[in-house]
C-alpha positions as CSV (number, residue, x, y, z in Angstrom):
1,M,-14.3,4.8,25.0
2,I,-10.8,6.8,24.5
3,P,-11.1,10.4,23.5
4,Y,-10.1,11.0,19.8
5,P,-6.8,13.0,20.0
6,H,-8.2,15.5,17.3
7,I,-4.7,16.7,16.2
8,D,-4.6,19.3,13.6
9,P,-4.4,17.6,10.1
10,V,-1.8,20.7,9.4
11,F,1.5,20.5,11.4
12,L,3.0,23.8,10.1
13,R,1.4,26.8,8.5
14,I,3.9,29.5,6.6
15,G,1.5,32.2,5.4
16,P,-0.8,30.6,2.6
17,L,1.5,27.4,2.6
18,Q,0.0,24.5,4.6
19,F,1.9,21.2,5.2
20,R,-0.3,18.4,6.5
21,W,0.9,15.3,8.4
22,Y,-0.7,12.9,5.4
23,G,1.8,14.3,2.8
24,L,4.6,14.3,5.4
25,M,3.9,10.3,6.2
26,Y,4.3,9.9,1.7
27,L,7.5,11.8,2.5
28,L,8.7,9.7,5.5
29,G,7.4,6.4,3.6
30,L,9.9,7.1,0.7
31,S,12.4,7.9,2.8
32,A,12.3,5.1,4.8
33,A,11.8,2.9,1.7
34,Y,15.4,4.2,-0.1
35,F,17.4,3.4,2.9
36,L,15.6,-0.1,3.2
37,L,16.6,-0.8,0.2
38,K,19.6,0.4,0.1
39,T,20.6,-1.6,3.1
40,K,18.6,-4.8,1.8
41,A,20.6,-4.4,-1.6
42,A,23.9,-4.0,-0.4
43,A,23.3,-7.2,2.0
44,K,22.3,-9.5,-1.1
45,H,25.3,-8.0,-3.2
46,L,22.8,-7.0,-5.8
47,P,24.9,-4.5,-8.3
48,I,21.9,-1.3,-8.2
49,S,23.8,1.8,-7.8
50,K,22.5,4.9,-5.4
51,E,21.5,7.1,-8.6
52,Q,19.5,3.7,-9.5
53,L,17.6,3.0,-6.4
54,Y,16.8,6.9,-6.7
55,D,15.3,6.3,-10.0
56,L,13.5,3.2,-8.5
57,I,11.7,5.2,-5.6
58,V,10.7,7.8,-8.1
59,Y,9.0,5.5,-10.6
60,A,7.5,3.5,-7.5
61,A,6.0,7.3,-6.4
62,L,4.8,8.3,-9.7
63,G,2.7,4.5,-10.1
64,V,1.2,4.8,-6.6
65,F,0.1,8.5,-7.0
66,L,-1.4,7.8,-10.7
67,G,-2.4,4.3,-10.3
68,G,-3.8,5.2,-6.8
69,R,-6.0,8.2,-8.4
70,L,-6.9,6.4,-11.6
71,G,-8.3,2.9,-9.3
72,Y,-10.3,5.4,-6.8
73,T,-12.3,6.8,-10.0
74,L,-12.8,3.3,-11.3
75,F,-13.2,1.1,-8.7
76,Y,-15.1,3.3,-5.9
77,N,-16.8,6.1,-7.7
78,A,-17.0,5.6,-12.2
79,S,-20.4,7.0,-12.8
80,Y,-19.5,10.3,-10.8
81,Y,-16.0,10.6,-12.7
82,L,-17.6,9.7,-16.0
83,Q,-19.9,12.2,-15.8
84,H,-17.4,14.7,-14.5
85,P,-14.3,13.3,-15.9
86,L,-12.0,16.4,-15.4
87,S,-12.2,15.8,-11.5
88,I,-10.4,13.0,-12.2
89,L,-7.9,15.4,-12.1
90,A,-8.9,17.2,-8.6
91,V,-6.5,15.2,-6.6
92,W,-7.0,17.6,-4.0
93,E,-10.7,16.6,-3.2
94,G,-9.2,13.3,-2.3
95,G,-9.7,9.7,-3.4
96,M,-6.7,7.3,-3.3
97,S,-6.9,3.3,-4.2
98,F,-4.3,1.0,-2.7
99,H,-5.4,-1.4,-5.1
100,G,-4.9,1.0,-8.2
101,G,-1.8,2.3,-6.8
102,L,-0.5,-1.3,-6.7
103,L,-1.1,-1.9,-10.2
104,G,0.2,1.6,-11.0
105,T,3.4,0.6,-9.1
106,C,4.0,-2.9,-10.8
107,F,3.5,-1.3,-14.1
108,A,6.2,1.2,-13.0
109,I,8.5,-1.4,-11.7
110,W,8.0,-3.3,-15.2
111,I,9.2,-0.2,-16.8
112,F,11.9,0.4,-14.9
113,C,13.3,-2.9,-15.2
114,R,13.0,-2.6,-18.6
115,K,14.7,0.3,-19.0
116,K,17.5,-0.2,-17.0
117,K,18.0,-4.0,-17.8
118,F,17.2,-5.5,-14.8
119,A,15.2,-8.8,-13.8
120,V,11.8,-8.0,-13.0
121,Y,11.3,-10.6,-9.8
122,A,15.0,-9.3,-8.3
123,I,13.7,-5.6,-8.3
124,A,10.4,-6.9,-6.9
125,D,11.4,-8.8,-4.5
126,L,13.7,-6.4,-3.5
127,A,11.0,-3.5,-3.7
128,V,8.1,-4.6,-1.9
129,Q,9.5,-5.4,1.3
130,A,9.8,-1.2,2.0
131,V,6.1,-1.1,1.0
132,P,4.9,-1.9,4.2
133,I,6.2,0.9,5.8
134,G,4.6,3.6,3.8
135,L,1.4,1.6,4.2
136,G,1.5,1.6,8.5
137,L,2.4,5.5,8.2
138,G,-0.6,6.5,5.5
139,R,-3.1,4.8,8.1
140,L,-1.6,6.9,10.8
141,G,-2.2,10.0,8.3
142,N,-5.7,8.5,7.9
143,F,-6.4,8.4,11.9
144,I,-5.0,11.8,11.9
145,N,-7.5,13.8,9.6
146,G,-10.2,11.6,11.3
147,E,-11.0,9.8,7.9
148,L,-11.9,5.8,7.2
149,Y,-12.8,5.5,10.4
150,G,-14.3,1.6,11.9
151,R,-17.9,0.5,12.0
152,P,-19.9,1.4,15.2
153,T,-18.8,-0.6,18.2
154,D,-18.9,-0.9,22.1
155,V,-15.6,-2.0,22.6
156,A,-13.3,-0.5,25.9
157,W,-10.9,1.7,23.2
158,C,-13.7,2.8,20.6
159,M,-13.9,6.4,19.7
160,V,-16.2,9.0,18.5
161,F,-14.7,10.9,15.1
162,P,-15.6,14.2,14.4
163,G,-17.1,13.1,10.9
164,G,-18.1,10.1,12.2
165,G,-21.7,11.2,13.8
166,E,-22.0,10.5,17.5
167,L,-21.8,6.8,17.4
168,C,-18.2,5.1,18.9
169,R,-16.4,3.2,16.2
170,H,-13.5,1.0,16.0
171,P,-10.1,3.0,15.5
172,S,-9.6,0.5,12.4
173,Q,-7.2,2.8,10.9
174,L,-4.8,1.8,13.6
175,Y,-5.7,-2.0,12.8
176,E,-4.7,-1.4,9.4
177,A,-1.5,0.5,10.6
178,C,-0.7,-2.8,12.8
179,L,-1.8,-5.3,10.5
180,E,-0.7,-3.6,6.7
181,G,2.0,-1.8,8.3
182,V,3.5,-3.5,11.5
183,A,2.8,-7.3,10.6
184,L,3.0,-7.3,6.7
185,F,6.8,-5.5,7.0
186,V,7.5,-8.6,9.6
187,L,6.2,-11.5,7.6
188,L,8.2,-10.1,4.3
189,W,11.6,-9.7,6.2
190,V,11.2,-13.2,7.5
191,I,10.5,-14.6,3.8
192,G,13.1,-12.3,2.9
193,T,15.6,-14.1,4.6
194,M,15.2,-17.3,3.4
195,T,16.2,-19.0,0.1
196,T,13.4,-18.6,-2.3
197,P,12.3,-19.5,-5.6
198,P,12.2,-15.6,-7.4
199,G,9.1,-13.6,-6.8
200,T,8.0,-15.5,-3.5
201,V,8.3,-12.2,-1.7
202,F,6.8,-10.2,-4.2
203,W,3.4,-12.3,-4.3
204,S,3.9,-12.9,-0.5
205,F,2.9,-9.5,-0.2
206,F,0.2,-9.9,-2.5
207,V,-1.5,-12.7,0.0
208,G,-0.5,-11.0,3.0
209,Y,-1.5,-7.8,2.5
210,G,-5.3,-8.8,1.0
211,I,-5.7,-11.5,3.8
212,F,-4.9,-8.6,6.4
213,R,-6.9,-5.9,4.1
214,I,-10.1,-8.5,4.1
215,I,-9.9,-9.1,8.4
216,A,-9.4,-5.2,8.6
217,E,-12.5,-4.1,6.5
218,L,-14.5,-6.1,9.0
219,F,-13.9,-3.3,11.2
220,R,-13.7,-0.4,8.8
221,E,-16.9,1.7,7.8
222,P,-18.1,0.7,4.1
223,D,-18.1,3.6,1.1
224,V,-21.0,5.4,1.7
225,H,-21.9,5.7,-1.7
226,L,-21.0,2.0,-1.9
227,G,-22.2,0.6,0.5
228,F,-22.3,-3.3,1.4
229,F,-22.2,-5.7,-1.9
230,F,-24.0,-9.2,-1.0
231,D,-25.3,-7.6,2.1
232,A,-21.7,-8.6,3.4
233,L,-19.0,-7.9,1.4
234,T,-17.0,-4.1,1.2
235,M,-15.3,-3.1,-2.1
236,G,-11.8,-3.5,-0.1
237,Q,-12.9,-7.4,0.4
238,L,-13.7,-7.9,-3.1
239,L,-10.6,-6.2,-4.6
240,S,-8.9,-7.8,-1.6
241,V,-9.7,-11.6,-2.6
242,P,-8.4,-12.0,-6.1
243,M,-4.9,-10.9,-4.4
244,V,-4.9,-13.8,-2.4
245,L,-5.8,-16.2,-5.2
246,F,-3.3,-14.9,-7.8
247,G,-0.4,-14.4,-5.4
248,A,-1.0,-17.9,-3.9
249,A,-0.9,-19.2,-7.2
250,M,1.9,-17.4,-8.4
251,I,3.9,-18.8,-5.5
252,A,3.1,-22.4,-6.0
253,R,4.2,-21.8,-9.7
254,G,6.8,-20.6,-8.7
255,Y,8.3,-23.5,-6.4
256,L,6.9,-26.2,-8.9
257,T,8.9,-24.6,-11.8
258,H,12.1,-23.0,-10.3
259,S,15.4,-24.6,-10.6
260,P,18.0,-22.9,-8.0
261,P,20.5,-21.6,-10.7
262,S,24.4,-21.5,-9.4
263,Q,24.9,-18.0,-9.3
264,P,21.9,-15.3,-8.5
265,S,21.3,-12.6,-11.0
266,L,20.0,-8.8,-10.9
267,R,20.7,-8.7,-14.5
268,T,18.8,-9.6,-17.4
269,N,20.5,-11.9,-20.3
270,T,21.6,-8.8,-22.8
């Protein structure tokens, strides 16, 4: 057993104001995303300005937040929020869904591309490479908060989490940080260096994340109010399976229908 570090979720207090590690992780993730996208865009000679990159980050952040919140209310506790609809706005009570955030971000990027007249896949392939940074940092935030911990185990590196009773558990937040953060970042980075049909990097994210999430859910404690579906599967796994299948189908479709253009373009025809 390894002792849980008991890090104070609040890293700075100024009077009544509290600054939490989890919020800091969001800020760090968005900042890192901007600099990564700026570097990637320059390397690929994509004509996107600094101001447009700022706008892209803002659109994506709104998509993550709104989609994540609505996704949680729909996927994880629909019956409660149908009875208490005003609680949907109570974001301070917690409750965010990655899968909802993903849908929200996809919609936000689509709106951004239509408004700025960019080709959707050109922006999506660029933007998605920064997502694992935010995912990895977010899982570290979960670990600091002592939430979303793993299932009981007797492995040598198990931990007793404050909210998990006396049982020693998998530090599944760290597993997810390694898989959804580090491993997925490397995977997308490698694919991003290859010559592939438009959308390949974007849909590879769907496949990679879905597979890594399914694996991580084998060690993560399911939500108490949901438990297991079909005595074996968690909600996270049920939502990730379609990601893998649809992403793989879209990658295959891209390779079957793509004809390499003579000049790659970021802009749509106007």
